N, C-alpha and C positions, 0 to 999 in steps of 0.2 A: 167548478170547485173554487176558482179564484175570480175576483173582479177583473174586468177586461183591462183596466189601466193600472193594475196593481203595481207594476214596476216602472211607471212613468218617471222620468227624471233620473233613472238609474243608468249607470254606465259600467258595464261588466265585461271583464276580460276572461275568456275561456281558453285555457291552454289545451292543445289537442282537440280543438273545436271543429276541425274539418270533417270528422267522420265519427261513427260509432256513438259511444255514450256522450262524448262532448258535444257532438252535433245535436243530439236529441235535447240536451239541457239548454244549449244555446238557442235552439228553436223555441222552446217554451218561454225563455226569457224575452225573446223578441216578440212573441205573440202577446205578451202581457205589457209591452210598451217600453222595454229597455233598449238602449243603444248598445250594440254588441261589438266587441272586438274578438276575433279568433286568431290564435297563433299556432304555429306548428312548423315543421321543416319542409313540407311539400306545398310550395306556393300555388301550384296549379290546382291541387285539391282544395285548398283554402278559398281560392278565387271562385271555383265552381260552386262550393257550398254557399259562399256569401251571395252570389247571384241567385242561386236556387231559393234561398230563404227569403231574400227581398222580393223576388218575383211572386212568391207564395203569400207573404205576409206584409210586405212593405217595410217601413222602418229603415234602420241603418245597421248594416253589418260590414265591418271593415276587416280585411285580412292582412296579417303581418307575418312575414316569414321570420322565424326566430328559432334558433337552436338553444333550448333552455339549459343545455350543458355549459354554455358560454356566458359567464356573468356580463361581459361587455355587450353582448348581443341583447341581453335583457335590458340593460341600461339604455341602449339606443332605442329599443322598442318603447320603454316607459317614457322617454323623452318625447318620442313621436306622439304617443297617446296624450300626454299631459299638455302638449302644444294646443290641443283642442279642448282641454279641460280635464280635471282629475277623475279618476275612476271612483266608483262607490263600492265595487265588488270585484273579487277575484275568485275564479273557480279553477283550482289546481286539478286538472284532469289528465294531462299528458303523462304517459307511462310507457313501460315496455316490460314484457314478461314472456317466458316460454318454459315449458316443462323440461326437466333434465334431472338425472341422478347427479347429486352434488359432486361425487367423485369424478364425474365426467366434465365438470366445468373448468375451463381455463381462466386464468386471471383476466384475460381480455373479455371473456363472456360475462364474468361477474361485474366487471367495470361497466360494460355496455348497459346493464340494467341499473346498477346503483347510481351511475352518473346522471341518468335521466330521472329516476324515481326519487332518489334521496337528495342528491346535490341540486338538481334542477329545480325541484319543488321548493327547497329552502331558498335558493337564489331568488326565485320569483316572489316568494312570500316576503323575504327581507327587503328586496328592492322596492316593492310597492308599499309595504308596511312603513318603511322609513319615510317615504314621501308623505304618507298620511300623518305620521308623527310630527314631521317638520312643519307641516302646514296646519296642524291642529284640526285635522279632518277625521270624521268617523269612517269606518269601513268594515266590510264583512268578507271573510275568507273561508271558503269551503275547500277541503281537500278530499279527493276520492281515495279511500283507503280500502281495506279488506277486513273480513272477520278474522283473518289470521293474526291480527295484532293482539287478540285476546286468547290465542291458542297456539297454533304452529302452522308452518307452511312447508311440509315435506315436498320435495321435488320442485319447489319454487323458492329456494332459500334466498337468493339475492333480492327478489321482490319482497319476500316476507320480512327480511331484515330491514330493508329500506322503508317499507310501510310501517313497521313497528316504530322506527325512528321518527317518522312523520306523525304518528299518533302522539308520541312524546312531545314533539314540537307543537302540535295543536294544543295540547293541554297546558304546556309551559307558557306559550305566548298568550293564551287566553287569560292566564293569571298576570303575566308581565305587562300586557298592553290593555287589559280590561279597564283600568282607571282612566284611559285616554280614548275610550270609545271604539276600540277595535275588537271585533268578535272573531273567533276562530272556531269552526266546527268541522267534523269529518263525517263522511258517509261511507259505510262499509257495505258495498253491494254484494249480494250473492250472484248466482249465475244469471247474467243478462246476455244472451247469445248475440254476438256480432261477428261478422266474418273475420275481421282481423284478430280478435281475441281467440276465437274458436280454432282457427288454423294453427295457433301456437300452443293452446292449452288443452285442446281435445282433438288432436289430429286423427284423421281416419274415423274409426267408430268408437273412440275412447269415451265419448260422452253419452253413449247410448243408455247406460244404466244410471245416469245422474239423478233421475226422478226418485229413485229409491231412497236417496239421502235427504230429500226435501219433504218435510211434513205436508206442505201444501200441494205437493205433486205437480208442480209446474215451475218453469223459469219465470223471471221477472219480465214485465212489459216496460219498454223504454219510457212510456208516459208516466209510469209510477215513479221511476227514478227522477224524472224531470219535475214531477210535482213536489217531491221531497226537497230537491235542490231549490225550488222556488220558495217554499216555506222558509227555509233557512236563510235565504237571501233577502226576503221581504221585510218591510217594517212591521212592527207589531210583536216581534218576539226577541226584542233586544236584550232581555235578561237571560237568553239561552246562549251560552258560550262554553267552550271547552268540552263539548259532548261529541261522541262518536256513535252514530245511529246506524244500526244494521238494518238492511232491507233485503231479506234473503229467504222469506217464507219459512223462517225458523230453522234453516239448515244448520247453522252453527250450534244451536241449542240441541240439535240431534248429534252433536259431536262429529259433524261431517263437513265442516266448512273448509276442506282442503282436498288435495288430490291423492291422499294416501290410499283409500280403498280402490280408486281407479287404476293406480299404478304399481301397487305393492307386489304384484305377481308378474310383472312384465319381464320377459326374458331378454337376454343380451341381443338376440336377433331382432326381437320386436323393437327394442330401443334404437337399433340401427335404422330400422324402417321409419320410426317416428322422427328421428333426427333428419332424415331425408325429406319428410313432408314439411317439417318446420323450416328447413333450409330453402325449400322451394318457395314457401310463402315469403320468407325474408328477401329472397332474390327478386321476387315479383315486386315487392315494395320498393326495393332499391331502384329497380328499373323505372318505376313511376316517378321517383324523386329526381331522376336524371332527365326527365322530359322537360 
């Protein structure tokens, strides 16, 4: 689909690039010639991913441990990257989410999601955008959103609120920074099953009837998402900015781009079981971060 050296001379930072969707998109960028930085909280996972990708494809993948909830940590990371040269692109992929009845959410649970998705993505965007502005450089920012930004997100309200705010950020900064050569676009994926996401969003057998809501009757392939992220990051479409592109097999056009149908009839007892499954997944992730 793309020329082999399409992204030569590009330097791209992918947040949450150690696994899942971020890893898939970082891999595609690397294959097409970009120098890649991946950041996240789990340094061991980042290092393993960097080695794996370079062993497979060559090139340069550098891993940086960074908690994007902490503005000072982001500034330190950007200083480190800029010491080797400025970025040309940022892919805001780091996120957090889980299903819950909103009445069951504690303030701490709400903040755990909004601090990563809303605050962290803004901190990343602003820190790197300011560098480009100060140095009169062009740049491209892609944020991974959801189709909920145009509808609703029952049972995922903290994420839905945060992603909607980021959609507004994307459109607002596309207008504010467009005259200085900085583009911002969003991708709104439908279901792209990865273990981390599915353990929290479709625990147990809750995703078994998902295909009924997708007109194309399948989930997405990671390569398809990576191809769209490549198109938006590459030269040749500089007039495209401020757009949020859904890639979901027309699910949201079927009025089904959220978890309502899957969860509307769940009983109190079933919710307790689901919370247990999600907690087990979270505990396993925390154990990995402590290694």
